[in-house]
py3Dmol code that shows the C-alpha trace and the ligand (Angstrom):
import py3Dmol

protein = """\
ATOM      1  CA  MET A   1     -44.623  27.058  35.267  1.00  0.00           C
ATOM      2  CA  ASP A   2     -42.479  24.000  35.847  1.00  0.00           C
ATOM      3  CA  ARG A   3     -39.042  24.319  37.300  1.00  0.00           C
ATOM      4  CA  LEU A   4     -36.353  22.816  35.071  1.00  0.00           C
ATOM      5  CA  ASN A   5     -32.642  22.264  35.620  1.00  0.00           C
ATOM      6  CA  LEU A   6     -29.721  21.315  33.415  1.00  0.00           C
ATOM      7  CA  VAL A   7     -28.243  18.160  34.889  1.00  0.00           C
ATOM      8  CA  THR A   8     -24.972  16.455  34.037  1.00  0.00           C
ATOM      9  CA  PRO A   9     -25.717  12.884  32.851  1.00  0.00           C
ATOM     10  CA  THR A  10     -24.941  10.107  35.336  1.00  0.00           C
ATOM     11  CA  LEU A  11     -25.500   6.351  35.584  1.00  0.00           C
ATOM     12  CA  GLU A  12     -28.632   6.989  37.632  1.00  0.00           C
ATOM     13  CA  TYR A  13     -30.340   8.344  34.466  1.00  0.00           C
ATOM     14  CA  LYS A  14     -29.528   5.292  32.309  1.00  0.00           C
ATOM     15  CA  ASP A  15     -33.077   3.976  31.777  1.00  0.00           C
ATOM     16  CA  ALA A  16     -34.569   7.466  31.553  1.00  0.00           C
ATOM     17  CA  ALA A  17     -31.974   8.534  28.969  1.00  0.00           C
ATOM     18  CA  ILE A  18     -32.598   5.494  26.753  1.00  0.00           C
ATOM     19  CA  ASP A  19     -36.337   6.095  27.098  1.00  0.00           C
ATOM     20  CA  TYR A  20     -35.776   9.721  26.011  1.00  0.00           C
ATOM     21  CA  ILE A  21     -34.135   8.652  22.749  1.00  0.00           C
ATOM     22  CA  ASN A  22     -36.626   5.847  22.151  1.00  0.00           C
ATOM     23  CA  GLU A  23     -39.434   8.382  22.284  1.00  0.00           C
ATOM     24  CA  PHE A  24     -37.896  10.294  19.350  1.00  0.00           C
ATOM     25  CA  ILE A  25     -37.613   7.045  17.404  1.00  0.00           C
ATOM     26  CA  LYS A  26     -41.234   6.161  18.208  1.00  0.00           C
ATOM     27  CA  TYR A  27     -42.457   9.570  17.010  1.00  0.00           C
ATOM     28  CA  ASN A  28     -40.063   9.606  14.050  1.00  0.00           C
ATOM     29  CA  SER A  29     -38.684  12.949  15.247  1.00  0.00           C
ATOM     30  CA  ASP A  30     -35.383  14.623  14.448  1.00  0.00           C
ATOM     31  CA  ILE A  31     -32.868  14.093  17.249  1.00  0.00           C
ATOM     32  CA  ASN A  32     -30.646  17.037  18.203  1.00  0.00           C
ATOM     33  CA  GLY A  33     -28.404  18.104  21.035  1.00  0.00           C
ATOM     34  CA  VAL A  34     -27.992  14.647  22.555  1.00  0.00           C
ATOM     35  CA  GLY A  35     -24.201  14.389  22.311  1.00  0.00           C
ATOM     36  CA  GLY A  36     -24.456  11.225  20.218  1.00  0.00           C
ATOM     37  CA  LEU A  37     -26.524   9.325  22.821  1.00  0.00           C
ATOM     38  CA  ASN A  38     -28.663   7.873  20.015  1.00  0.00           C
ATOM     39  CA  ARG A  39     -25.563   5.972  18.824  1.00  0.00           C
ATOM     40  CA  TYR A  40     -24.890   4.541  22.298  1.00  0.00           C
ATOM     41  CA  LEU A  41     -28.241   2.990  23.244  1.00  0.00           C
ATOM     42  CA  ASP A  42     -26.469  -0.327  23.909  1.00  0.00           C
ATOM     43  CA  ASP A  43     -23.566   1.310  25.727  1.00  0.00           C
ATOM     44  CA  TYR A  44     -24.795   4.087  28.006  1.00  0.00           C
ATOM     45  CA  GLU A  45     -21.721   3.682  30.234  1.00  0.00           C
ATOM     46  CA  GLY A  46     -19.519   4.173  27.139  1.00  0.00           C
ATOM     47  CA  TRP A  47     -21.482   7.317  26.304  1.00  0.00           C
ATOM     48  CA  LEU A  48     -20.840   8.692  29.803  1.00  0.00           C
ATOM     49  CA  VAL A  49     -17.110   8.180  29.209  1.00  0.00           C
ATOM     50  CA  LYS A  50     -17.373   9.834  25.774  1.00  0.00           C
ATOM     51  CA  ILE A  51     -19.179  12.953  27.013  1.00  0.00           C
ATOM     52  CA  GLU A  52     -16.686  13.263  29.873  1.00  0.00           C
ATOM     53  CA  GLU A  53     -13.875  13.179  27.288  1.00  0.00           C
ATOM     54  CA  ASP A  54     -15.807  15.664  25.108  1.00  0.00           C
ATOM     55  CA  LYS A  55     -15.478  18.298  27.840  1.00  0.00           C
ATOM     56  CA  ASN A  56     -11.739  18.727  27.424  1.00  0.00           C
ATOM     57  CA  ARG A  57     -11.084  18.007  23.764  1.00  0.00           C
ATOM     58  CA  ILE A  58      -8.506  20.091  21.954  1.00  0.00           C
ATOM     59  CA  PRO A  59     -10.398  21.730  19.081  1.00  0.00           C
ATOM     60  CA  THR A  60      -9.680  20.185  15.671  1.00  0.00           C
ATOM     61  CA  GLU A  61     -11.623  20.008  12.427  1.00  0.00           C
ATOM     62  CA  GLU A  62     -12.997  16.653  13.659  1.00  0.00           C
ATOM     63  CA  LYS A  63     -13.822  17.384  17.303  1.00  0.00           C
ATOM     64  CA  VAL A  64     -14.310  20.321  19.655  1.00  0.00           C
ATOM     65  CA  PRO A  65     -14.808  20.558  23.431  1.00  0.00           C
ATOM     66  CA  ALA A  66     -18.491  20.199  24.309  1.00  0.00           C
ATOM     67  CA  LEU A  67     -20.865  19.854  27.261  1.00  0.00           C
ATOM     68  CA  THR A  68     -24.018  17.740  27.192  1.00  0.00           C
ATOM     69  CA  TYR A  69     -26.867  18.140  29.691  1.00  0.00           C
ATOM     70  CA  PHE A  70     -30.266  16.671  30.387  1.00  0.00           C
ATOM     71  CA  LEU A  71     -33.033  19.201  30.926  1.00  0.00           C
ATOM     72  CA  VAL A  72     -34.813  17.697  33.929  1.00  0.00           C
ATOM     73  CA  ARG A  73     -38.200  18.666  35.373  1.00  0.00           C
ATOM     74  CA  GLU A  74     -37.823  19.067  39.112  1.00  0.00           C
ATOM     75  CA  SER A  75     -41.333  17.884  40.059  1.00  0.00           C
ATOM     76  CA  ASP A  76     -40.926  14.355  38.698  1.00  0.00           C
ATOM     77  CA  ASN A  77     -37.229  14.132  37.721  1.00  0.00           C
ATOM     78  CA  ARG A  78     -38.241  13.458  34.090  1.00  0.00           C
ATOM     79  CA  ILE A  79     -35.772  14.192  31.316  1.00  0.00           C
ATOM     80  CA  VAL A  80     -37.795  16.555  29.125  1.00  0.00           C
ATOM     81  CA  GLY A  81     -34.979  17.827  26.924  1.00  0.00           C
ATOM     82  CA  MET A  82     -31.288  17.815  26.152  1.00  0.00           C
ATOM     83  CA  ILE A  83     -28.725  20.385  25.084  1.00  0.00           C
ATOM     84  CA  ASN A  84     -25.234  20.100  23.643  1.00  0.00           C
ATOM     85  CA  ILE A  85     -22.972  23.137  23.923  1.00  0.00           C
ATOM     86  CA  ARG A  86     -19.818  23.394  21.822  1.00  0.00           C
ATOM     87  CA  LEU A  87     -17.285  25.488  23.732  1.00  0.00           C
ATOM     88  CA  ALA A  88     -15.157  26.193  20.654  1.00  0.00           C
ATOM     89  CA  LEU A  89     -15.961  26.153  16.965  1.00  0.00           C
ATOM     90  CA  ASN A  90     -13.991  24.724  14.066  1.00  0.00           C
ATOM     91  CA  GLU A  91     -14.494  25.775  10.453  1.00  0.00           C
ATOM     92  CA  LYS A  92     -17.238  23.209   9.875  1.00  0.00           C
ATOM     93  CA  LEU A  93     -19.279  24.226  12.942  1.00  0.00           C
ATOM     94  CA  ARG A  94     -18.818  27.894  12.127  1.00  0.00           C
ATOM     95  CA  LYS A  95     -20.392  27.256   8.718  1.00  0.00           C
ATOM     96  CA  GLY A  96     -23.224  25.205  10.186  1.00  0.00           C
ATOM     97  CA  SER A  97     -24.588  23.898  13.518  1.00  0.00           C
ATOM     98  CA  GLY A  98     -22.705  26.462  15.646  1.00  0.00           C
ATOM     99  CA  HIS A  99     -22.442  26.410  19.424  1.00  0.00           C
ATOM    100  CA  ILE A 100     -25.723  24.782  20.470  1.00  0.00           C
ATOM    101  CA  GLY A 101     -27.880  21.802  19.562  1.00  0.00           C
ATOM    102  CA  TYR A 102     -31.059  21.071  21.536  1.00  0.00           C
ATOM    103  CA  SER A 103     -34.219  19.032  21.683  1.00  0.00           C
ATOM    104  CA  ILE A 104     -37.380  18.547  23.709  1.00  0.00           C
ATOM    105  CA  ARG A 105     -38.985  15.102  23.791  1.00  0.00           C
ATOM    106  CA  PRO A 106     -42.106  14.837  21.580  1.00  0.00           C
ATOM    107  CA  THR A 107     -44.573  14.378  24.460  1.00  0.00           C
ATOM    108  CA  GLU A 108     -43.349  17.514  26.254  1.00  0.00           C
ATOM    109  CA  ARG A 109     -43.307  20.018  23.404  1.00  0.00           C
ATOM    110  CA  ARG A 110     -45.101  23.371  23.125  1.00  0.00           C
ATOM    111  CA  LYS A 111     -44.890  24.061  26.853  1.00  0.00           C
ATOM    112  CA  GLY A 112     -42.140  26.678  26.576  1.00  0.00           C
ATOM    113  CA  TYR A 113     -39.539  24.153  27.738  1.00  0.00           C
ATOM    114  CA  ASN A 114     -37.099  24.794  24.924  1.00  0.00           C
ATOM    115  CA  LYS A 115     -36.980  28.473  25.720  1.00  0.00           C
ATOM    116  CA  ILE A 116     -35.927  27.524  29.254  1.00  0.00           C
ATOM    117  CA  ASN A 117     -33.457  25.015  27.758  1.00  0.00           C
ATOM    118  CA  LEU A 118     -31.827  27.732  25.649  1.00  0.00           C
ATOM    119  CA  TYR A 119     -31.903  30.279  28.483  1.00  0.00           C
ATOM    120  CA  LEU A 120     -29.992  27.853  30.708  1.00  0.00           C
ATOM    121  CA  GLY A 121     -27.664  26.958  27.834  1.00  0.00           C
ATOM    122  CA  LEU A 122     -26.876  30.616  27.195  1.00  0.00           C
ATOM    123  CA  LYS A 123     -25.947  30.974  30.862  1.00  0.00           C
ATOM    124  CA  VAL A 124     -23.501  28.102  30.470  1.00  0.00           C
ATOM    125  CA  CYS A 125     -22.072  29.779  27.359  1.00  0.00           C
ATOM    126  CA  LEU A 126     -21.546  33.015  29.255  1.00  0.00           C
ATOM    127  CA  GLU A 127     -19.847  31.155  32.111  1.00  0.00           C
ATOM    128  CA  HIS A 128     -17.420  29.856  29.474  1.00  0.00           C
ATOM    129  CA  GLY A 129     -16.793  33.282  27.989  1.00  0.00           C
ATOM    130  CA  ILE A 130     -18.834  32.791  24.812  1.00  0.00           C
ATOM    131  CA  LYS A 131     -20.110  36.309  24.220  1.00  0.00           C
ATOM    132  CA  GLU A 132     -21.712  35.646  20.844  1.00  0.00           C
ATOM    133  CA  VAL A 133     -23.527  32.370  20.304  1.00  0.00           C
ATOM    134  CA  ILE A 134     -23.809  31.078  16.749  1.00  0.00           C
ATOM    135  CA  MET A 135     -26.731  28.785  15.945  1.00  0.00           C
ATOM    136  CA  ASP A 136     -28.578  27.544  12.920  1.00  0.00           C
ATOM    137  CA  CYS A 137     -31.799  25.805  11.981  1.00  0.00           C
ATOM    138  CA  ASP A 138     -33.744  24.689   8.959  1.00  0.00           C
ATOM    139  CA  LYS A 139     -36.010  27.454   7.753  1.00  0.00           C
ATOM    140  CA  SER A 140     -38.971  25.098   8.135  1.00  0.00           C
ATOM    141  CA  ASN A 141     -38.182  24.541  11.847  1.00  0.00           C
ATOM    142  CA  ILE A 142     -40.428  27.301  13.159  1.00  0.00           C
ATOM    143  CA  ALA A 143     -40.217  26.109  16.774  1.00  0.00           C
ATOM    144  CA  SER A 144     -36.425  26.311  16.808  1.00  0.00           C
ATOM    145  CA  ALA A 145     -36.350  29.685  15.049  1.00  0.00           C
ATOM    146  CA  LYS A 146     -38.919  31.100  17.480  1.00  0.00           C
ATOM    147  CA  THR A 147     -36.882  29.806  20.412  1.00  0.00           C
ATOM    148  CA  MET A 148     -33.815  31.700  19.190  1.00  0.00           C
ATOM    149  CA  LEU A 149     -35.781  34.814  18.276  1.00  0.00           C
ATOM    150  CA  ALA A 150     -37.154  34.884  21.842  1.00  0.00           C
ATOM    151  CA  PHE A 151     -33.557  35.660  22.863  1.00  0.00           C
ATOM    152  CA  GLY A 152     -33.046  38.435  20.334  1.00  0.00           C
ATOM    153  CA  ALA A 153     -31.312  36.219  17.776  1.00  0.00           C
ATOM    154  CA  HIS A 154     -30.176  38.036  14.662  1.00  0.00           C
ATOM    155  CA  LEU A 155     -30.672  36.277  11.331  1.00  0.00           C
ATOM    156  CA  ASP A 156     -27.284  36.653   9.641  1.00  0.00           C
ATOM    157  CA  ARG A 157     -27.889  34.702   6.458  1.00  0.00           C
ATOM    158  CA  GLU A 158     -29.746  31.884   4.782  1.00  0.00           C
ATOM    159  CA  ASP A 159     -27.672  29.647   2.611  1.00  0.00           C
ATOM    160  CA  TYR A 160     -27.171  26.117   1.527  1.00  0.00           C
ATOM    161  CA  ILE A 161     -29.874  23.555   1.131  1.00  0.00           C
ATOM    162  CA  ASP A 162     -29.011  20.792   3.607  1.00  0.00           C
ATOM    163  CA  SER A 163     -29.273  17.042   3.083  1.00  0.00           C
ATOM    164  CA  ASP A 164     -33.033  17.239   3.802  1.00  0.00           C
ATOM    165  CA  GLY A 165     -33.418  19.737   0.972  1.00  0.00           C
ATOM    166  CA  ASP A 166     -34.134  22.577   3.402  1.00  0.00           C
ATOM    167  CA  LEU A 167     -32.760  26.119   3.417  1.00  0.00           C
ATOM    168  CA  VAL A 168     -30.582  26.720   6.505  1.00  0.00           C
ATOM    169  CA  GLN A 169     -30.816  29.893   8.568  1.00  0.00           C
ATOM    170  CA  HIS A 170     -27.798  31.152  10.524  1.00  0.00           C
ATOM    171  CA  TYR A 171     -28.358  33.210  13.667  1.00  0.00           C
ATOM    172  CA  THR A 172     -26.225  34.961  16.273  1.00  0.00           C
ATOM    173  CA  ILE A 173     -27.238  35.753  19.831  1.00  0.00           C
ATOM    174  CA  ASP A 174     -25.599  38.382  22.053  1.00  0.00           C
ATOM    175  CA  THR A 175     -25.278  36.135  25.110  1.00  0.00           C
ATOM    176  CA  GLU A 176     -25.126  38.715  27.872  1.00  0.00           C
ATOM    177  CA  LYS A 177     -27.918  40.857  26.428  1.00  0.00           C
ATOM    178  CA  ALA A 178     -30.136  37.824  25.880  1.00  0.00           C
ATOM    179  CA  ILE A 179     -29.745  36.739  29.499  1.00  0.00           C
ATOM    180  CA  ASN A 180     -30.216  40.218  30.918  1.00  0.00           C
ATOM    181  CA  ASP A 181     -33.281  40.881  28.784  1.00  0.00           C
ATOM    182  CA  SER A 182     -34.970  37.596  29.678  1.00  0.00           C
ATOM    183  CA  LYS A 183     -33.875  37.162  33.296  1.00  0.00           C
ATOM    184  CA  ASP A 184     -37.183  38.487  34.622  1.00  0.00           C
ATOM    185  CA  ILE A 185     -39.157  36.003  32.555  1.00  0.00           C
ATOM    186  CA  TYR A 186     -37.113  32.934  33.417  1.00  0.00           C
ATOM    187  CA  GLU A 187     -35.962  33.624  36.964  1.00  0.00           C
ATOM    188  CA  SER A 188     -38.537  35.919  38.543  1.00  0.00           C
ATOM    189  CA  ASP A 189     -40.748  33.210  39.999  1.00  0.00           C
ATOM    190  CA  ASN A 190     -38.067  30.586  40.456  1.00  0.00           C
ATOM    191  CA  LYS A 191     -38.865  28.756  37.226  1.00  0.00           C
ATOM    192  CA  VAL A 192     -35.238  27.819  36.923  1.00  0.00           C
ATOM    193  CA  LYS A 193     -32.511  27.095  39.390  1.00  0.00           C
ATOM    194  CA  LYS A 194     -28.790  27.410  39.051  1.00  0.00           C
ATOM    195  CA  VAL A 195     -27.358  24.902  36.602  1.00  0.00           C
ATOM    196  CA  LYS A 196     -26.096  21.796  38.341  1.00  0.00           C
ATOM    197  CA  GLN A 197     -22.601  20.896  37.121  1.00  0.00           C
TER     198      GLN A 197
END
"""
ligand_1 = """\
48
COA
C -37.424 22.617 18.286
C -37.887 22.074 19.652
C -36.672 21.905 20.544
C -38.893 23.076 20.274
O -39.234 22.634 21.569
P -40.523 23.172 22.369
O -40.312 22.893 23.809
O -41.753 22.645 21.744
O -40.422 24.749 22.124
P -41.144 25.839 23.046
O -42.408 25.269 23.619
O -40.141 26.411 23.994
O -41.568 26.911 21.952
C -40.691 27.854 21.411
C -41.485 28.738 20.444
O -41.838 27.995 19.283
C -43.242 27.939 19.120
N -43.555 26.595 18.634
C -43.288 25.425 19.252
N -43.675 24.415 18.472
C -44.189 24.964 17.354
C -44.764 24.429 16.189
N -44.880 23.112 16.014
N -45.206 25.298 15.238
C -45.087 26.623 15.404
N -44.543 27.201 16.501
C -44.109 26.359 17.458
C -43.801 28.209 20.487
O -45.115 28.713 20.422
C -42.822 29.229 21.007
O -43.060 30.469 20.374
P -43.501 31.756 21.209
O -42.242 32.227 21.897
O -43.980 32.703 20.185
O -44.523 31.309 22.175
C -38.614 20.694 19.489
O -39.639 20.836 18.540
C -37.666 19.569 19.056
O -37.030 18.939 19.892
N -37.599 19.286 17.739
C -36.744 18.224 17.226
C -35.280 18.576 17.355
C -34.952 19.911 16.704
O -35.518 20.302 15.696
N -33.993 20.626 17.310
C -33.539 21.915 16.814
C -32.604 21.741 15.657
S -32.128 23.342 15.003
"""
view = py3Dmol.view(width=600, height=400)
view.addModel(protein, "pdb")
view.setStyle({"model": 0}, {"cartoon": {"style": "trace"}})
view.addModel(ligand_1, "xyz")
view.setStyle({"model": 1}, {"stick": {}})
view.zoomTo()
view.show()
């Protein structure tokens, strides 16, 4: 199994980051958990400033503090995924989207990478005192639902039809339990290393 790390975005990843987003566009895939990078393809440096500012935002109904990471494969330094972790929730996020958004690039899917992505993200949540992680996904997004269920996610409710006309499922994950229960799977043979800040 490949070893993956969460890495804080830097200038060094500029071309790789733009290539990551362009791959989603090429494959006409939904883009999630990228901290708005898709809106900054012409201004990567501006995006770095934005995500730095995101870290310490005072929570309001418009913005909350958030961390954005690349999920990087150690063997070839390729960005295979991204994750965006909201450290506080406002009313809107509590109703939908929750603490975590994530994605794996189309050419690297179905390798178990998103489960590692979420495992590492849950560790970040715990480091920030988030004991219960709230997440949601479209009911049709089997891959995302299965990722959450792999960490003991509890389906709390299904409610509104979103703009895509899909039913939305709302889950909660007991952060500490999820990490303890899956530690052996994700850390036993050094698949993952400590998150780089
Ligand atoms: C959702 C997403 C992150 C999954 O990434 P991934 O790396 O392919 O997921 P994994 O390989 O870790 O698989 C997780 C689980 O989903 C299953 N799965 C993955 N793709 C699947 C598919 N297309 N159909 C059915 N099951 C699928 C896997 O078999 C695995 O289940 P298992 O634990 O029973 O083995 C990826 O498809 C993606 O980036 N989609 C676009 C963005 C998005 O939808 N983000 C989530 C918004 S809520």
